[in-house]
TIFI-475326 format. One record per residue (C-alpha): residue in three letters; x, y, z. Coordinates in pm, 1 decimal, always signed. Layout:
residues N
node code->ALA; px->X; py->Y; pz->Z
...
END
This chain:
residues 361
node code->MET; px->+1746.2; py->-526.8; pz->-2580.8
node code->ALA; px->+1763.8; py->-492.3; pz->-2205.1
node code->GLU; px->+1977.5; py->-725.2; pz->-1998.0
node code->ILE; px->+1794.4; py->-997.6; pz->-1804.1
node code->LEU; px->+1938.6; py->-1059.3; pz->-1458.1
node code->ASN; px->+1877.2; py->-1384.6; pz->-1275.2
node code->TYR; px->+2014.6; py->-1538.5; pz->-958.7
node code->LYS; px->+2136.8; py->-1896.3; pz->-923.6
node code->CYS; px->+2283.2; py->-2090.1; pz->-635.6
node code->PRO; px->+2660.4; py->-2133.8; pz->-685.7
node code->HIS; px->+2638.6; py->-2473.6; pz->-513.5
node code->CYS; px->+2354.5; py->-2645.1; pz->-700.4
node code->ASP; px->+2270.5; py->-2399.8; pz->-981.7
node code->ALA; px->+1905.6; py->-2374.5; pz->-867.6
node code->PRO; px->+1724.7; py->-2037.7; pz->-868.9
node code->ILE; px->+1762.9; py->-1843.1; pz->-545.6
node code->GLN; px->+1549.7; py->-1562.9; pz->-410.0
node code->PHE; px->+1534.1; py->-1311.0; pz->-130.4
node code->ASN; px->+1408.8; py->-1458.7; pz->+197.4
node code->ALA; px->+1204.4; py->-1217.5; pz->+410.2
node code->GLY; px->+1267.9; py->-1412.5; pz->+730.8
node code->THR; px->+1648.2; py->-1424.3; pz->+714.8
node code->GLN; px->+1694.0; py->-1110.6; pz->+501.9
node code->ASN; px->+1939.3; py->-1311.6; pz->+290.7
node code->MET; px->+1930.5; py->-1480.9; pz->-46.6
node code->LYS; px->+1831.9; py->-1843.9; pz->+3.8
node code->CYS; px->+1832.2; py->-2155.2; pz->-214.1
node code->PRO; px->+1511.0; py->-2357.4; pz->-162.3
node code->TYR; px->+1684.4; py->-2678.6; pz->-274.6
node code->CYS; px->+2013.0; py->-2702.0; pz->-84.5
node code->ASP; px->+1926.9; py->-2443.1; pz->+185.8
node code->SER; px->+2240.3; py->-2239.8; pz->+115.8
node code->GLU; px->+2220.1; py->-1874.1; pz->+215.4
node code->PHE; px->+2404.3; py->-1574.4; pz->+75.3
node code->ASP; px->+2438.3; py->-1218.3; pz->+189.8
node code->VAL; px->+2256.0; py->-974.8; pz->-37.9
node code->ALA; px->+2554.3; py->-740.0; pz->-45.8
node code->ALA; px->+2767.3; py->-1016.6; pz->-197.5
node code->LEU; px->+2558.7; py->-990.5; pz->-515.2
node code->ARG; px->+2598.8; py->-616.3; pz->-556.2
node code->SER; px->+2821.8; py->-663.0; pz->-863.2
node code->LYS; px->+2510.0; py->-775.6; pz->-1051.4
node code->ASP; px->+2385.3; py->-418.3; pz->-1036.4
node code->GLU; px->+2684.3; py->-259.1; pz->-1207.3
node code->ILE; px->+2492.7; py->-273.8; pz->-1535.1
node code->LEU; px->+2227.0; py->-41.1; pz->-1391.7
node code->ASN; px->+2477.6; py->+242.4; pz->-1371.5
node code->THR; px->+2578.1; py->+219.3; pz->-1738.0
node code->GLN; px->+2265.7; py->+96.1; pz->-1913.9
node code->PRO; px->+2004.6; py->+354.9; pz->-2020.0
node code->ALA; px->+1637.8; py->+313.1; pz->-1938.7
node code->ASP; px->+1481.7; py->+69.8; pz->-2182.4
node code->ASP; px->+1139.1; py->+38.8; pz->-2342.8
node code->PHE; px->+1198.9; py->-333.5; pz->-2394.6
node code->LYS; px->+1107.5; py->-380.1; pz->-2757.8
node code->TRP; px->+1103.3; py->-718.0; pz->-2928.9
node code->ASP; px->+1059.6; py->-876.7; pz->-3268.7
node code->GLU; px->+698.5; py->-810.7; pz->-3367.0
node code->SER; px->+705.5; py->-1095.7; pz->-3623.0
node code->GLU; px->+729.1; py->-1354.0; pz->-3346.1
node code->HIS; px->+372.5; py->-1270.8; pz->-3240.0
node code->GLU; px->+212.4; py->-1172.5; pz->-3568.3
node code->ASN; px->-82.1; py->-1408.3; pz->-3503.8
node code->TRP; px->-186.9; py->-1237.1; pz->-3179.8
node code->ASP; px->-495.1; py->-1019.4; pz->-3205.2
node code->PRO; px->-464.9; py->-647.6; pz->-3114.9
node code->ALA; px->-630.1; py->-693.7; pz->-2774.7
node code->GLU; px->-371.0; py->-955.4; pz->-2680.7
node code->GLU; px->-77.7; py->-745.9; pz->-2800.8
node code->GLU; px->-177.5; py->-425.8; pz->-2624.7
node code->GLY; px->+68.7; py->-354.5; pz->-2344.5
node code->ILE; px->+230.8; py->-700.1; pz->-2370.0
node code->LYS; px->+607.2; py->-751.1; pz->-2359.7
node code->VAL; px->+770.6; py->-1090.5; pz->-2412.9
node code->PHE; px->+1126.0; py->-1198.8; pz->-2337.6
node code->VAL; px->+1314.2; py->-1526.2; pz->-2311.7
node code->CYS; px->+1421.2; py->-1695.1; pz->-1987.8
node code->LYS; px->+1798.3; py->-1750.4; pz->-1979.7
node code->THR; px->+1758.5; py->-2069.9; pz->-1779.7
node code->CYS; px->+1504.3; py->-2273.3; pz->-1977.2
node code->GLY; px->+1438.4; py->-2070.3; pz->-2291.7
node code->GLY; px->+1069.1; py->-2029.7; pz->-2210.3
node code->GLU; px->+874.7; py->-1716.2; pz->-2294.3
node code->ILE; px->+802.1; py->-1479.6; pz->-2006.6
node code->VAL; px->+513.9; py->-1241.8; pz->-2062.3
node code->GLY; px->+476.0; py->-911.9; pz->-1878.4
node code->ASP; px->+340.6; py->-565.9; pz->-1938.9
node code->GLU; px->+527.0; py->-248.3; pz->-2026.0
node code->ASN; px->+597.0; py->-173.2; pz->-1658.0
node code->THR; px->+718.0; py->-516.4; pz->-1540.1
node code->ALA; px->+1061.4; py->-487.8; pz->-1377.8
node code->ALA; px->+1087.0; py->-822.0; pz->-1194.0
node code->THR; px->+892.8; py->-1145.8; pz->-1220.4
node code->LYS; px->+932.2; py->-1525.2; pz->-1242.5
node code->CYS; px->+957.2; py->-1764.7; pz->-1533.8
node code->PRO; px->+629.8; py->-1961.0; pz->-1544.6
node code->TYR; px->+815.6; py->-2272.9; pz->-1663.2
node code->CYS; px->+1121.6; py->-2306.4; pz->-1439.7
node code->ASP; px->+1021.2; py->-2062.3; pz->-1162.2
node code->ASN; px->+1351.4; py->-1878.7; pz->-1200.3
node code->PRO; px->+1334.7; py->-1518.7; pz->-1067.3
node code->VAL; px->+1433.7; py->-1262.8; pz->-1329.7
node code->VAL; px->+1497.0; py->-889.2; pz->-1316.7
node code->LEU; px->+1470.5; py->-671.6; pz->-1627.1
node code->SER; px->+1758.7; py->-433.0; pz->-1580.8
node code->GLY; px->+1639.3; py->-186.2; pz->-1843.5
node code->ARG; px->+1330.4; py->-114.9; pz->-1633.2
node code->LEU; px->+1554.3; py->-20.8; pz->-1339.5
node code->SER; px->+1836.7; py->+166.2; pz->-1513.1
node code->GLY; px->+1906.0; py->+533.0; pz->-1564.1
node code->VAL; px->+1616.9; py->+754.3; pz->-1452.8
node code->LEU; px->+1417.2; py->+440.1; pz->-1367.4
node code->LYS; px->+1664.7; py->+319.7; pz->-1105.9
node code->PRO; px->+1514.7; py->+342.6; pz->-754.3
node code->ASP; px->+1709.9; py->+519.4; pz->-483.3
node code->TYR; px->+1586.7; py->+293.2; pz->-203.4
node code->VAL; px->+1395.9; py->-23.7; pz->-131.2
node code->ILE; px->+1227.5; py->-147.9; pz->+185.6
node code->PRO; px->+1278.4; py->-526.9; pz->+173.1
node code->PHE; px->+995.5; py->-764.4; pz->+256.9
node code->LYS; px->+989.8; py->-846.0; pz->+628.8
node code->LEU; px->+686.8; py->-1078.8; pz->+615.5
node code->ASP; px->+653.4; py->-1383.3; pz->+390.9
node code->LYS; px->+366.5; py->-1547.9; pz->+202.9
node code->ASN; px->+259.3; py->-1770.7; pz->+494.1
node code->GLN; px->+234.6; py->-1470.0; pz->+723.9
node code->ALA; px->+21.8; py->-1290.9; pz->+463.9
node code->LYS; px->-214.3; py->-1591.1; pz->+451.1
node code->GLN; px->-237.2; py->-1595.0; pz->+831.1
node code->GLN; px->-315.1; py->-1223.9; pz->+837.7
node code->LEU; px->-599.0; py->-1282.4; pz->+591.5
node code->LYS; px->-736.8; py->-1553.4; pz->+820.8
node code->ASN; px->-709.1; py->-1325.8; pz->+1124.8
node code->TYR; px->-873.4; py->-1040.5; pz->+936.2
node code->VAL; px->-1165.9; py->-1256.0; pz->+824.5
node code->ASN; px->-1215.4; py->-1408.1; pz->+1170.3
node code->SER; px->-1230.7; py->-1062.6; pz->+1329.7
node code->LYS; px->-1537.1; py->-958.0; pz->+1127.9
node code->LYS; px->-1870.4; py->-1033.1; pz->+1294.9
node code->PHE; px->-2108.0; py->-973.6; pz->+1003.6
node code->LEU; px->-1955.9; py->-1203.0; pz->+740.9
node code->PRO; px->-2184.5; py->-1460.2; pz->+574.9
node code->ASN; px->-2141.5; py->-1799.6; pz->+741.1
node code->LEU; px->-2047.1; py->-1959.9; pz->+410.5
node code->PHE; px->-1774.5; py->-1709.9; pz->+328.5
node code->LYS; px->-1505.5; py->-1881.7; pz->+533.1
node code->SER; px->-1585.4; py->-2225.5; pz->+393.3
node code->GLU; px->-1667.1; py->-2141.1; pz->+31.8
node code->ASN; px->-1424.7; py->-1864.2; pz->-58.5
node code->HIS; px->-1098.7; py->-1964.2; pz->-226.0
node code->LEU; px->-765.8; py->-1785.1; pz->-227.9
node code->ASP; px->-720.0; py->-1738.5; pz->-600.7
node code->GLU; px->-386.7; py->-1561.8; pz->-596.5
node code->ILE; px->-126.7; py->-1418.6; pz->-363.1
node code->ARG; px->+150.7; py->-1198.7; pz->-495.5
node code->GLY; px->+442.3; py->-1023.9; pz->-333.8
node code->LEU; px->+484.1; py->-690.1; pz->-511.6
node code->TYR; px->+735.4; py->-412.1; pz->-489.6
node code->VAL; px->+524.8; py->-105.1; pz->-562.2
node code->PRO; px->+697.7; py->+212.3; pz->-689.6
node code->PHE; px->+657.3; py->+519.5; pz->-470.1
node code->TRP; px->+771.5; py->+877.2; pz->-495.9
node code->LEU; px->+883.4; py->+1010.7; pz->-158.1
node code->PHE; px->+871.4; py->+1386.4; pz->-108.0
node code->ASP; px->+1043.5; py->+1605.4; pz->+149.4
node code->SER; px->+894.4; py->+1951.2; pz->+201.5
node code->ASP; px->+953.4; py->+2260.9; pz->+412.3
node code->ILE; px->+635.8; py->+2467.9; pz->+428.2
node code->ASP; px->+479.2; py->+2781.6; pz->+570.0
node code->ALA; px->+111.7; py->+2722.6; pz->+653.8
node code->GLN; px->-173.0; py->+2936.5; pz->+785.4
node code->PHE; px->-532.3; py->+2839.0; pz->+861.7
node code->SER; px->-837.2; py->+3006.0; pz->+1011.9
node code->PHE; px->-1082.5; py->+2807.3; pz->+1220.6
node code->ASP; px->-1436.4; py->+2850.2; pz->+1346.1
node code->ALA; px->-1429.2; py->+2753.1; pz->+1713.9
node code->THR; px->-1727.9; py->+2727.1; pz->+1942.9
node code->LYS; px->-1791.6; py->+2723.2; pz->+2317.2
node code->VAL; px->-2118.6; py->+2571.6; pz->+2431.6
node code->SER; px->-2268.0; py->+2639.3; pz->+2775.0
node code->SER; px->-2594.5; py->+2506.6; pz->+2919.1
node code->TRP; px->-2811.0; py->+2590.0; pz->+3219.7
node code->SER; px->-3172.0; py->+2562.4; pz->+3330.2
node code->ASP; px->-3429.7; py->+2715.5; pz->+3555.8
node code->SER; px->-3760.1; py->+2587.8; pz->+3686.7
node code->LYS; px->-3924.7; py->+2617.4; pz->+3345.9
node code->TYR; px->-3664.9; py->+2589.6; pz->+3069.3
node code->ASN; px->-3332.4; py->+2442.2; pz->+2964.9
node code->TYR; px->-3096.3; py->+2687.6; pz->+2792.8
node code->THR; px->-2801.0; py->+2634.1; pz->+2557.1
node code->LYS; px->-2568.8; py->+2910.8; pz->+2442.4
node code->THR; px->-2316.2; py->+2871.9; pz->+2160.9
node code->ASP; px->-2040.7; py->+3134.6; pz->+2121.0
node code->HIS; px->-1840.5; py->+3144.3; pz->+1796.9
node code->TYR; px->-1477.2; py->+3253.4; pz->+1772.2
node code->ASP; px->-1245.2; py->+3319.6; pz->+1478.6
node code->VAL; px->-913.8; py->+3149.2; pz->+1550.0
node code->PHE; px->-602.4; py->+3193.8; pz->+1337.4
node code->ARG; px->-290.9; py->+2976.9; pz->+1337.2
node code->LYS; px->+24.4; py->+2977.7; pz->+1128.7
node code->GLY; px->+356.3; py->+2797.8; pz->+1143.8
node code->SER; px->+650.3; py->+2646.0; pz->+960.6
node code->MET; px->+681.4; py->+2269.3; pz->+929.1
node code->SER; px->+901.9; py->+2007.0; pz->+769.3
node code->PHE; px->+781.3; py->+1679.3; pz->+621.5
node code->GLU; px->+990.6; py->+1380.6; pz->+518.9
node code->ASN; px->+920.7; py->+1085.0; pz->+290.8
node code->ILE; px->+560.5; py->+1168.1; pz->+199.9
node code->PRO; px->+466.5; py->+863.8; pz->-12.1
node code->VAL; px->+276.0; py->+886.2; pz->-339.6
node code->ASP; px->+202.3; py->+566.1; pz->-531.3
node code->GLY; px->+375.5; py->+575.4; pz->-870.8
node code->ALA; px->+187.3; py->+281.7; pz->-1028.9
node code->SER; px->-139.7; py->+357.9; pz->-1207.4
node code->LYS; px->-262.2; py->-0.4; pz->-1162.9
node code->MET; px->-250.4; py->+26.9; pz->-781.9
node code->PRO; px->-545.4; py->+217.6; pz->-627.1
node code->ASP; px->-418.0; py->+510.4; pz->-419.1
node code->ASP; px->-674.4; py->+454.0; pz->-143.2
node code->LEU; px->-567.1; py->+89.8; pz->-107.4
node code->MET; px->-198.2; py->+179.7; pz->-85.8
node code->GLU; px->-257.5; py->+464.0; pz->+159.7
node code->SER; px->-471.8; py->+239.5; pz->+379.0
node code->ILE; px->-177.2; py->+12.2; pz->+460.5
node code->GLU; px->+55.8; py->+296.5; pz->+555.5
node code->PRO; px->+273.4; py->+386.3; pz->+733.0
node code->TYR; px->+605.1; py->+234.8; pz->+631.1
node code->ASP; px->+914.0; py->+274.1; pz->+847.4
node code->PHE; px->+1164.6; py->+442.3; pz->+616.5
node code->SER; px->+1442.9; py->+396.7; pz->+871.5
node code->GLN; px->+1456.3; py->+33.8; pz->+750.4
node code->ALA; px->+1502.6; py->+132.4; pz->+385.8
node code->VAL; px->+1829.5; py->+31.8; pz->+219.8
node code->ASP; px->+2007.0; py->+142.1; pz->-94.8
node code->PHE; px->+1843.3; py->-21.2; pz->-393.6
node code->GLN; px->+1979.8; py->-355.3; pz->-506.8
node code->THR; px->+1813.6; py->-588.0; pz->-757.0
node code->ALA; px->+1875.4; py->-895.5; pz->-539.5
node code->TYR; px->+1594.4; py->-782.6; pz->-307.3
node code->LEU; px->+1352.0; py->-826.9; pz->-599.4
node code->ALA; px->+1442.4; py->-1190.2; pz->-668.2
node code->GLY; px->+1136.1; py->-1406.7; pz->-606.9
node code->TYR; px->+892.0; py->-1115.6; pz->-614.2
node code->ILE; px->+714.6; py->-905.9; pz->-874.8
node code->ALA; px->+814.3; py->-544.8; pz->-927.1
node code->ASP; px->+694.3; py->-267.4; pz->-1152.8
node code->LYS; px->+865.7; py->+49.4; pz->-1263.0
node code->TYR; px->+674.6; py->+370.6; pz->-1211.6
node code->ASP; px->+436.7; py->+487.2; pz->-1483.3
node code->ILE; px->+325.1; py->+798.1; pz->-1295.2
node code->GLY; px->+611.3; py->+1046.5; pz->-1300.4
node code->LYS; px->+738.1; py->+1272.5; pz->-1024.9
node code->GLU; px->+578.2; py->+1585.8; pz->-1169.1
node code->GLU; px->+240.2; py->+1412.5; pz->-1192.2
node code->SER; px->+272.6; py->+1301.7; pz->-827.9
node code->ILE; px->+346.6; py->+1645.0; pz->-680.4
node code->PRO; px->-20.9; py->+1758.9; pz->-655.3
node code->ARG; px->-108.1; py->+1449.5; pz->-451.8
node code->ALA; px->+192.1; py->+1506.0; pz->-224.1
node code->ASN; px->+93.0; py->+1871.4; pz->-176.2
node code->GLU; px->-262.9; py->+1769.1; pz->-87.2
node code->ARG; px->-134.7; py->+1527.3; pz->+175.5
node code->VAL; px->+93.4; py->+1798.2; pz->+316.1
node code->LYS; px->-196.8; py->+2044.0; pz->+336.3
node code->VAL; px->-416.1; py->+1797.1; pz->+525.8
node code->SER; px->-133.5; py->+1718.2; pz->+770.4
node code->ALA; px->-53.5; py->+2087.4; pz->+820.3
node code->GLN; px->-420.3; py->+2162.3; pz->+891.1
node code->ASP; px->-437.5; py->+1877.7; pz->+1143.0
node code->ASN; px->-118.1; py->+1994.4; pz->+1315.1
node code->LEU; px->-237.9; py->+2353.8; pz->+1347.9
node code->SER; px->-586.6; py->+2244.3; pz->+1451.9
node code->SER; px->-435.9; py->+2040.8; pz->+1735.2
node code->THR; px->-298.9; py->+2362.9; pz->+1888.6
node code->VAL; px->-649.8; py->+2508.4; pz->+1924.8
node code->SER; px->-775.8; py->+2395.6; pz->+2265.6
node code->GLY; px->-1038.3; py->+2495.1; pz->+2519.0
node code->TYR; px->-1328.1; py->+2493.6; pz->+2273.1
node code->SER; px->-1627.3; py->+2265.4; pz->+2226.9
node code->SER; px->-1557.9; py->+2229.4; pz->+1853.4
node code->VAL; px->-1301.9; py->+2344.8; pz->+1599.1
node code->THR; px->-1371.1; py->+2354.5; pz->+1224.0
node code->ALA; px->-1127.7; py->+2469.7; pz->+955.3
node code->LYS; px->-1265.0; py->+2746.9; pz->+730.7
node code->ASN; px->-980.4; py->+2818.8; pz->+492.1
node code->GLY; px->-604.4; py->+2813.0; pz->+471.3
node code->SER; px->-297.8; py->+2812.6; pz->+252.3
node code->VAL; px->+30.4; py->+2624.6; pz->+233.5
node code->GLN; px->+345.6; py->+2756.1; pz->+67.8
node code->VAL; px->+626.1; py->+2510.5; pz->-10.5
node code->THR; px->+959.4; py->+2679.4; pz->+57.9
node code->LYS; px->+1184.2; py->+2383.5; pz->-26.0
node code->GLY; px->+1117.8; py->+2040.4; pz->-168.7
node code->SER; px->+1300.4; py->+1730.0; pz->-287.5
node code->SER; px->+1208.1; py->+1377.4; pz->-391.1
node code->LYS; px->+1330.7; py->+1018.5; pz->-391.1
node code->TYR; px->+1219.1; py->+708.5; pz->-576.3
node code->ALA; px->+1168.6; py->+390.0; pz->-374.7
node code->LEU; px->+1008.1; py->+45.8; pz->-391.5
node code->TYR; px->+781.4; py->-58.5; pz->-102.7
node code->PRO; px->+671.8; py->-419.5; pz->-26.5
node code->VAL; px->+304.0; py->-514.2; pz->-60.4
node code->TRP; px->+124.0; py->-848.8; pz->-51.2
node code->ILE; px->-185.7; py->-860.8; pz->-273.1
node code->LEU; px->-438.8; py->-1138.8; pz->-210.7
node code->ASN; px->-741.6; py->-1217.3; pz->-427.4
node code->THR; px->-1025.9; py->-1438.8; pz->-314.3
node code->THR; px->-1363.5; py->-1525.2; pz->-469.1
node code->TYR; px->-1702.8; py->-1571.3; pz->-304.6
node code->GLN; px->-2020.3; py->-1642.6; pz->-500.5
node code->GLY; px->-1865.5; py->-1514.5; pz->-820.6
node code->THR; px->-1739.1; py->-1184.8; pz->-675.8
node code->LYS; px->-1367.0; py->-1114.1; pz->-640.5
node code->TYR; px->-1242.7; py->-954.4; pz->-319.2
node code->VAL; px->-901.6; py->-784.8; pz->-305.7
node code->PHE; px->-685.6; py->-752.0; pz->+5.9
node code->ALA; px->-353.6; py->-575.9; pz->+60.5
node code->MET; px->-96.3; py->-621.5; pz->+334.8
node code->ASN; px->+198.7; py->-402.1; pz->+418.3
node code->GLY; px->+495.5; py->-634.4; pz->+358.3
node code->GLN; px->+695.9; py->-460.5; pz->+630.7
node code->THR; px->+449.2; py->-409.2; pz->+916.4
node code->GLY; px->+166.0; py->-654.8; pz->+843.7
node code->LYS; px->-108.7; py->-391.2; pz->+837.1
node code->PHE; px->-398.1; py->-551.8; pz->+648.9
node code->ILE; px->-693.7; py->-405.7; pz->+459.4
node code->GLY; px->-957.4; py->-530.3; pz->+216.5
node code->ASN; px->-1323.7; py->-544.5; pz->+124.0
node code->LEU; px->-1553.9; py->-819.1; pz->+252.8
node code->PRO; px->-1913.4; py->-930.9; pz->+192.1
node code->VAL; px->-2173.4; py->-851.5; pz->+457.7
node code->SER; px->-2457.0; py->-1073.6; pz->+578.8
node code->ASN; px->-2779.4; py->-872.8; pz->+584.4
node code->ALA; px->-2934.9; py->-1145.3; pz->+798.2
node code->LYS; px->-2667.1; py->-1104.3; pz->+1065.9
node code->ILE; px->-2701.5; py->-725.9; pz->+1062.7
node code->GLY; px->-3080.9; py->-759.9; pz->+1092.4
node code->ALA; px->-3048.5; py->-1002.0; pz->+1384.1
node code->PHE; px->-2802.4; py->-769.7; pz->+1557.3
node code->CYS; px->-3031.1; py->-467.8; pz->+1515.8
node code->ALA; px->-3329.4; py->-668.1; pz->+1643.1
node code->ALA; px->-3134.3; py->-784.3; pz->+1947.7
node code->LEU; px->-3017.3; py->-427.9; pz->+2009.3
node code->THR; px->-3374.1; py->-300.8; pz->+1989.2
node code->VAL; px->-3493.7; py->-566.7; pz->+2234.8
node code->GLY; px->-3209.7; py->-478.8; pz->+2469.0
node code->ILE; px->-3291.5; py->-108.2; pz->+2459.0
node code->SER; px->-3662.2; py->-178.0; pz->+2516.7
node code->ALA; px->-3584.7; py->-400.8; pz->+2814.0
node code->ALA; px->-3355.4; py->-137.1; pz->+2960.4
node code->ALA; px->-3625.8; py->+127.3; pz->+2915.4
node code->ILE; px->-3878.6; py->-90.0; pz->+3100.5
node code->VAL; px->-3638.7; py->-141.1; pz->+3389.3
node code->VAL; px->-3566.8; py->+232.7; pz->+3413.8
node code->SER; px->-3940.6; py->+312.4; pz->+3397.3
node code->LYS; px->-4014.5; py->+71.5; pz->+3680.5
node code->LEU; px->-3736.2; py->+221.2; pz->+3889.5
node code->LEU; px->-3888.4; py->+565.1; pz->+3831.3
node code->GLY; px->-4236.3; py->+439.0; pz->+3914.2
node code->LEU; px->-4378.2; py->+508.6; pz->+3568.8
node code->LEU; px->-4510.7; py->+152.9; pz->+3515.7
END
């Protein structure tokens, strides 16, 4: 059985958690604050305890149907004795009865122990404000969305990422064009010349992130990049207190193809940027050879917000370090139609004015 770590205030024995604003551990009851480094001794178990699959007594839940049992893990809160339910990847969560933050050390030990963590810099209230700002910035939302939608859930998650460093040799060929135009008394002429352009070079990449959690959509996680790795710190479980964290379930080897694809796209963009003086530049083919590579395992902070409108759930994500916000929203067809109609009227009016100036009307 894996060790359950929890954090309590030494003054009032209440649960404490990491505070994004002060970057310290803070007690919400007596307002005491503690330096995260002072709790480092809690993590000594991570260096000696092997990675754990977190098994439990099946007989305790023999009445659950198979659908309920699939992927479910149950453990007991040290503070109140209540059952805490998670899935097979849960590494940090809260007790639903006493709200005590708990960390499952077996999910963060041995090969599962992260090398680094970027602590949350923005708190729950700032995530809510960013959602409001994001919604207010969209012009084609239905009028009822702001008044009828409800924030169903907001969660602060530490998402597992593999970070890759790579030295590469890259070469790409491009189709470049130069377009020239001229006219005479009868015709307008356009000439397009095509050129084969070749570029190659050596490059180094650091901390290429690849999401290591299968439940988190890659496009959603990549949309809230970048993270500033210079603010990463050595991993310590205290940073997880008060948040949810998962261990990776997509291994390093499985993540390498995605990292290589991101490197190839970046290498192509870098080499393409050196091709100048042309009307257009289009990549035809290329290759990338990795000459040296290494990896790290880190946890990155993400706020996930769920809201519902007319029975449809909308998911938003915010970078817990920078505040970059992304999500899907409903669109009002009526507003888009009105905008297009107004645009058409405006273009027609402008055409009439130009025609009059030219003496055509």
